[in-house]
N, C-alpha and C positions, 0 to 999 in steps of 0.2 A: 032730722028730727029736731026739735027746739032743744036748745042746750039748757041742762039741768045741773046746777052746781052740786056736789055731793060735800057733806061735811069731812070726808077723808081727803078731798082734792089737795088742800093746801099742806096737811102733813105730808102726803105722797111727794109732792113737789119739793118740799123742803128736805124729805128724806132723801131724795135724789140728789139734792145740792150738798148736803152733809156728807153722803157716802163718796160723790165725788171728791171733795176736799180730803176726806180720810184716805181713799184709795190712791190718790195722786202722792200725798204725804207719804204713805206707807212705802212708796216706792222711791220717795224722795227724788222724783223724776215724773215729768208729764204736764199735762195742761189741764188745771182745773176750771179756768174762766169759762170757756164755752160750755162745758157741761153744767155750770151752774146757771148761766143765763138762758140755756134752752131746756132746762127741767120742765117748765110748764107746757112748752110745746111738745117735748116729746110724752109727757104724761097724758095729755089730751088725745094725741095720736094713738098711742099704744093702748089707751083704755077704752077708747070711742070709736075709733075707724079701722085701726090695723086687723085685718082677718089673718090670723096666723095661729097655728097648733104647735106650741112648744114641744108636745110629745111626739110631734110629727114634722119635723123641721123641714122636710123636702116635699110636703104636699104641694102638688103642681099648681093649683090654683090659689095659693096663698098671696097676699099682698106682698110685694118686696119692698124693703127699706134700705136705703142707702145712705150712709154717712159719708158726704163726700169730704168734709173736713174732718179726715180721719184722725187729726191729733186730738180730737175731742173723744176718742173711742172710750174713756171711762165712762162717758154717757151711755154708750151702746152696752157694754159690758154690764151695766148696772141694770139697764132696761131688761135684757137677756135673763140676768138672774131674777129679778123680779117676776118676770112672766113665767119662769120655770124651765127655761132651756138648760141644758146640761152644762150649767156654770154656777158653782157653789160659792158661799161667802168666802171659803179658802182661796177659790181660784181670784177672787178680786183681790185677796189680801197678798197674792202673788203677783200683782199687776207689774208689768216690766220686768219679770225674773226669768232666768233662763229655764226653758222648757215648761213655761206656764201656758195656761190656756187663755191668757189675757196679754198678749205680746203689745209692744208699744204703738203699733198701729193695727187696725182689724185686717185679718188675714182669711182668705176664703180657704175652705177646706181643713181650717185649724180649729177654729171655734165654732161649736155649734150655733147656727142662726146668723152667722155672717155671710152675706150674700155675694159680696165683692170685695177684694182687697184695696183699701183706700190708705191715703196717707200723702203721696205725692199729689199735690193739690190740683184740683180739676179733673182728675182722672176717674174719680165715682161720679161726678156730674154727668161726664160722658157715658160711662158704664150704664147709668140710670138712663139715659136715651136709648142704649142699646136694649136694654130690658123693656123699654116702652115698645120699642119697633118689634121686638120679638112676641110680646103679649099681643100686639095689634094683628101680627102676621098670624099667629097660631089661632087666634079667635076667628079671623076672617076665613082661614082654611077649614075650621073644624066645627065652629059654631053653627047651629041650626035654629031657625025661627022658635022651634019649641024647645030648644035645649042650649042656652047660653052657656055652655060648658066650661068656657074660659073668659073670665069678667073680672079678672084682679086688677089692681092698681098698683103703680109704682111710685113710693114715695121718696123724697130724697131731702136730706139737709145738706146746706152748702153755707159757704161763708164768704167773707171779701177775699180771702185768698185764692179760692178756687175762681172765683169771678175775675181775678186778675189775670188767671191763666189762659193761654191761647186755646189750649184744648178744650176747654169749656165753652169758650165763644164758638168755636168750630162746631161742637156737638148741639148748641143751644140754638145756632142758625139753622141747621138742618132739621132740629126738632119742631122749629115753628113752621117751616116749610112742609112737614110731614104732617102736620096738624095732629100731634099726638096728645089727644085729649084725655089719655090714660095716665099721664106724667104730671106730679104734684111736687113742687119744689118748694121748701121752706128756707128762705135765704134770711140767715142770722146777720141783720144788718146791726152790728154792734160797733162798729167804726175803729175798731182796733186790729192791728197786726203786730208781728214781732217788733218792728221798728217804732211802733207808737201810733198815734191816731193816724187812721188812713189818709187825712188830710195831707199827709206829707207825700202822697203818691197816687192816691185812687179817689179823684174828685168828680168822676164823670156821673152822670144822671143814669143809674142802673136801670131804673125803671122805665126810661124813654129807651133806653138799648133794647130791652126785652120787648117793649110793644113793637118796636122797628122789626125785630125778629118774628114777630107774628105770635107772641105769647100773650095770655091774659095775665095782668099784673093786679094782685089785691095786696091790701096793705093791713097791717095791725101796729099801730103807734105805740101800744103798751103789752109787750110781749113779755113782761115780767109779772104782771097779775090779772090781766084780762082775760081770763080763760074763755068766756063767752066769745069774745072777739077772735080768738085763736080757733076755736070750734066752728064758728060760722064761716070764717073764712075756707076752712078744710072743706066744709059743707057747699060752699058756694063754688069752689074749686071742681069738685066732683060732679057739679051739675053742666059744666062746659065740656062739650064732647068733641070738639073740632079745634081746640088750643090746648097746647100745655099751659100750666099755671105756674106762676111763681108768686109766693106771698112774702112781701117785704116785711120781716118781723123784726121791729126795733126792741132790742134788748139791750141790758146793761151787763156787760162780761163781768163774770165773777161775783154776781148778785148776791148782796149780804157781807161780802168781804170788806175790810178796811181799804182794800185797794180796788173796790169795783169800778169799773169804768175806765181802768188804766191798762197799759200794756204789762204792767207788774203781775197781773194775775193771769195773762196769757199762757206763759210757758213755763211756769214755775210753780213749785207747791207753795200753798199757803203756810206761814209760820205758825207755830203751835198755838201762840196766843190769839192768833187772828180765827184759827178753826174754832177755839173755844168760844169766841165771842159770837162767831156765825151761830154755833149750836145754841147759844143761849137766847139769842136774837130770834131765832125760830121755834124756841120753847123746848128745846132738847137738853138733856143732861150734858154739860159740858165735857165732862170726863168720860163719857161713854163714846166708843169707837166703833166703827161699822155697825150701827144700830137700824135696824128695821122695826117699826112698830107692827104688831100682828095685823091691825086693820089694813095695814099697807099691803101686807103679803096677801091679806084675803081679797083685797080689790083686785090685785093684780090674778089672783086665782080665777076670779069670776070672769075677767076678760080672757084668760087661757080656756076656761071652760066654754066660752062663747065660741071661741077658734075651733075647739075640738067639735063642736056642734055643727058649724059651718061645714068642716071637713067631712063629718059623717053623711050630711045632707049631700053634699057634691058627690061622695062615692056612691051613694044610692042613685044620685041622677046619672052618673057615669054608667052604672049597670044598666039602668033604663035606655040611655044613649047607645048602648051596644046592642041592645035588642032590636032597636029601629034602624040603627045605622052600623052594622057590624063591620064592614070593611073600613070605614073612617075610625072606628072605636079601636080595631086591630092595630092600625098604622099610628094612631095617636099613642096607644099605650107603649108599642114598641120605641117609639121616639121619645117618650118619656124615660122608658129605661135606658135610653142610651145604646140600644142595640142596633146593628145594622141587619137590612133582610138578606135572607140566604142567598149565595149565590151571585151577589153583586160584583165579586172580584171577577166573574167570567166575563163582564162587559169591558175590562180594561184592553185598549189596545195592544198587540203584539205585533213586532216588526222583525223582518229578517235582514241580512247585510245587503241584500241585493235591493231592498227598498231605497225608495229616492231619499236623498238628503233635504231635512227639513227643519226649520228653526224651532228650537226647543218650546218658544212660546206658543207656537203653532201647534205643536206637539201636546202641549197643556189645554189648549182649546179642543183638540180632539178627545181628550180624555174627559174633559168636563161634559161635552156634549154626549158622549157615551154613557156616562154614569147618571147624570141628572134625572133622567126619566125614571130610574131605579132608586134613587136617593133623594126624596123630596125635602129631607133635612138639609141639603147644600142650599145656602143662601149666599148669593154673591153680590159682587159690585166691584166698583174701581173709582179711584180718587180723580176722576175726569180723564181717564187715559183708556177708555174701553176699547176704542179702535186699536190701539198699541198693546194694551195687555191681553187682548182676546179672551177676555173674562165673561162675555155674554153668550149665553148659550142661545143658538138661534129658535126664534119663536118664543123666547121666554118673555114673561110680562113684567114690567117694573113695579116694585114696591113704591106706589105713590097713593095719595088720597084720591077717591074717584073723582072728587070736585075738580082736578087739575085736568082731567081728561088724559092724563099721561099713564095711567095703569091703575091698580087696584092693591089693596092691602095683602091680598092673596099673592101678589106678586113676589118673585124670588130674587129680584135684581135691585140693588140699591145704588142710585147714583148719589155717590158721597160728595160731589163736588171736588175742588182743590182742598182738601182738608185730610192729608193723610194721617195726623195725629189723631184727629178725631175719629177717623175710621178706624184705627186700630184700636182705640178705647171703646169705641161703639161695639165692634166685634167681640171684645171681651165680655160686655154686656149681653150679647147674642147668645154667646156661649154658656154664661152663666145661667140665663133663664132655663135652659134645658130644651131639648127637642130640635136643637138649631146647631148645624156644623157651618160657621161663617168662613167665606175666604174673601179676600179683597186684593186688588191689583194696583199696582204702581210700579215705577221704575225702582229696580234694587236700590239705587244711590238715595231715592226718597222713602224708602223704609226707614232711614236714619232720621227724618223727621217725625216719624213715630216711634222711636226707640224707646221712649218712657212706657207706652203701652206694650210693646213687644215684651219688656223686661217684666212687666206685671201679669202678662199671658203667661210666662214661664213660672214666675214664683207662685201664681194661683193654679197651674195646671189646666188653663182654658185650651181647648181644642181649637184653635185658630189657625187658618192657613192664609199665609201671604203669598200671591202670586206675583213674584218680584222679576219683571222681564227688563231687557236691555241691561244684562247682568255684567258687562265689563267694558273695555275699551273697544270692543267688537261693536258697540253702537254706533262707533264711527263719528260721524260729522258734528254731533252735538258737543263733542269735546270734553275736556277735563271737569268742567261744571257738573256734567251728568255721568261721569264714567266713575263708578265705583272702585277704590283701590284698597281702601282700609276696612271697607264694610264688612266683607266676609270674616275677617279677623275679629271684629268686634262681635258678631252675631256667634261665631263659632264658641266664643268665650262665655256666651250665656248658660249657665246651668239649665237643664231641663228644655232645650231648644233645639229642634233638628233644622239644620241649615243645609239644605239639598242643593247641589249643583249637578243635574244630570247632563251626560254627555249625548244621549240618543234617545229614540222613541221608547224602548224597553226600561231605560232608567228613569223616563219622566212618568211611565206608569206606576213603576215601583215606588217612586217619590210619593205618589198619591195613595198607592195602596198602604204605604206605612204610615203616612198622615192621617189617613181615614180609620186606620185602627188603633191609632194613639190618643187615646181618650183624654189623657191628663197631659198631652205635650203638644205644644204650638209648634208649627212648621214655617218655615220660609223655604219656598221653592224659587231657586235663581235660575232664570231662562234667558236664552240667548235670543238676540235680534237677527243674528246671520245663521244660515242654514249648516246643519251638521249632519255628518254621514251616519248611516247605522253601522254599528260596530261588529266585528267578529266577536263571538263568544258573549255577547250582550244578551241576556235574558232577564226576565223579572225575577226569577228566583235567585239568580246571581245578584243582583242589584238591590234587593231588600235587605241583604246583609252589610249594606254600607260601603264595601269595598271588595274587589274582586279582580281576577287576572284577565284582561282583555287579550293579551297576546303573549303567550307562553312558550319557552323555550327552556331546555335542560342545559346545565353549564353555562348559564349567563356569565356575561362579565358585567352587566350593567341593568338595573330596573329602573325605569321611568314611572313615577307615580303622578298622577295628574286628576283633573276634575274638568267637568264642562266641556267648552269649546277647545279646550287645549289637549284634550285625550286624543283627537284625530291626529293632531300636529305630533303628538308623542308616537303615536303608531307610525306615522310617515318618516320620523326621526329613526325609529327602530328599524325600518327596512333600509335605509341608507346606511346606518351602523352595520347592518347585516352583510351589505355589499362589502364593506371594509373587513369583514371577518370580525366584528364585535357583535356577539350574542346578546340580544336586548330583550328583556321582558318589559311589558306594559301593565300597569295596573290603574284602574280607575276607582277612584274614593270618593264617590259623591255626596256622602254623609259621614262626616268623621264621628259623630257622636253614635250613630248607630253601628257603624264599624267598631268602635270601641267596647261595644256592649256585647260582641261575639266573644267565643271563647279563646282563651289564649293560643290554643292549639292551630285554631282557624286563622287568626290573625298573623301568626308566625308562618303560616304557609303562604299568606299573601305578601306579607313584607318580610321576608325570610334573610337569614344569614347567609354570608359566603360572596356577596357582590354588594359593591355601594349601590345606594338608592339616591337618585336624583328627582327632586320634585319640580314640578313645571306648572305654573298657573300665572293667569294675567292680572294677578292681584300682588299686595305687598306680601312677602313670604313669611311674615310673622306666624308662628304656630307650626310651620312645616317641618321644623328641627325635630319634632315629636315622630315624624314618620319618615323621615329621609336623612342622609348624611350631608347631601348638599342641596342648595335650594336655588331655584331660578325663577325670577318674578320681576316685578316692577319695583325700582328704588324710589319713585317719585310719581308725579301726576301724569295723567295720559296725554292725549294730542288729539285735535280736531282734524278730520280727514276722512277718507274712505277706508272703511274698516280693514282691509287687506294692507293697505299703506301703513296704517297705524301698528298693525301686527308687525310688519317688516322693521319699522322704526325701532321697535323695541326688541327686536330679536326673536320674536315667538313665530318661527318658521320652522318647518321640517329640517331645512339644510343647517340652521345656526344651531337648534336643538342637538342635531347630530355632532356639530362641531364642539359643543358645551360637554355633550356627553363623552366625547372621546377624551377631553381634557380631565373629566372627573375619572375615568378608566385608568388613564396614564398616571394621575397623581396618587392614586391607591396601589397601583402597582409598584410604583418607585417607593411608596411610604412602606409597602410591605406589612407583614403582620396578619392577623385573623380580622376579618371584617364580620361585625356581629350586627345582627338587625338592631335599630334604633328603638324598637319596641322592648329590647331587653335592659331593664334598668333596676336599680335597687329599690327604687320608690315608685 
């Protein structure tokens, strides 16, 4: 539609600017500059283009808005308030205060209308790519020629800081390859970062970079006052169906402030006299704070009313869709609700101790192959390690533009390329869109490349699954550069993250069972390259508790607790110790956090008092003191060589663990006194 300027537009934009100044000043903390500079673009987008219903913030076909430069969140909170989301003026006044709905950076699941958690720069950019992939996939699967039931757009604001971050570059490169025409990015080109003018560190030609990625690049040279140019650029972006679009929007940071155009307005509140002169300049009462003219509220109420009408029409269309395509309708609605189909758990592979030894990465492939036909929401991928991670289900189709001849948007397997961090952040976007449970493969060591995205998965409660193979020194010849030593300790310390290290087939099935039921918790499933035997007393029912007894004896002198590939070594050691008259129990603890969630009675029955507990794991021992009296593991980096030789080098053999175990038993006998479970503590 041709742009028509309304009398209220300037007033609304200046309301956003003055509110941003007040909100940040009220907290005496925050970033007023970007909100003041981006106010025109935000106003045009939210009143002319964004299809959203604030009274139904989870409407599935709503347009998604991502503020990748999350430090500018005062802008997003103001827009949510004006449009009528569950964010009051009092909430704006509580900006950056404890337990408020307006934290220092946007948080998913915390504030109504926030689609993804942003703040760490570049993450939101990659999240938006994930949202766009999800939209394209769901549209391809469920749309019919007479029912374009999913046709929303992904809008994203970003800044210089985001575009300096590698994660944004990884995601942008993939987005261009995937031809995501549903993704529209507004780049706030204000030439300012915390250190000052971007000329000190960021002088590349961003437009040429994005053209090379395969994006459409548009320009608005006056993003401060030329509303028609902003509107026309967004309109033009929506016409491009085969490329994502970036709109280079030239703005003056802190527009209206005495410090406009400088880094002084980037990350510090405006001074009181500056705020007053800004208000006077824009025709507002300098003494009035948090002021919104009624005509501005009325304008946004009309936009919200339009969004409600759009949703109502969509709901009517969905009913008609259901009449004509009942199976697709039922499946789509189930996926939107986040419900899994009945009986899917019955597809999980089950193993007996007599079954052959298999690498847990191969066991993972078996699980995915068994479950995928029943769970269309599973959308997998790998960071260029498909043949090693074994993440691609046989006969599955790649998610690719049809023009490439490599797949279709209906495909459920994403070739992420060597982009681990981008993969992690994109998976967060896939999960945030709804209807998709993403999983992505790489070596466990290289999940560390994506640690920023993993952390935000956990903070946001995104159901993302990392298939992390080659999980220890057991990967052998690739050596210390690829062997994770400290990685498990890091991820076990992350709140709301399940780090699984299964020891056999049933534990691998259990890891997926819990991961797929954990709707608000991400998982890392750490998997071996080498073959692992199927264990006695291993069942899915036992393993889903995060810890259980693999080998039980009464009157034990020692308990060995372990995970993954070392559990079978512990069982071997227990046999050697038994031959010497030392009764030894063996406990498998595949997921600490899941075990921690069990009842005290259960936990104390597994790691019980009465005998010393020795932990054995081919990692750094950090953290094991919570579950054991003594710890055996790696005190430094690994080594390159055949994995059996590497394990021997570091004493991770049945015979050496038996020797270590005897030392522990002898020490505690000599020490005397009651041996109490390490789980029994004051705090």
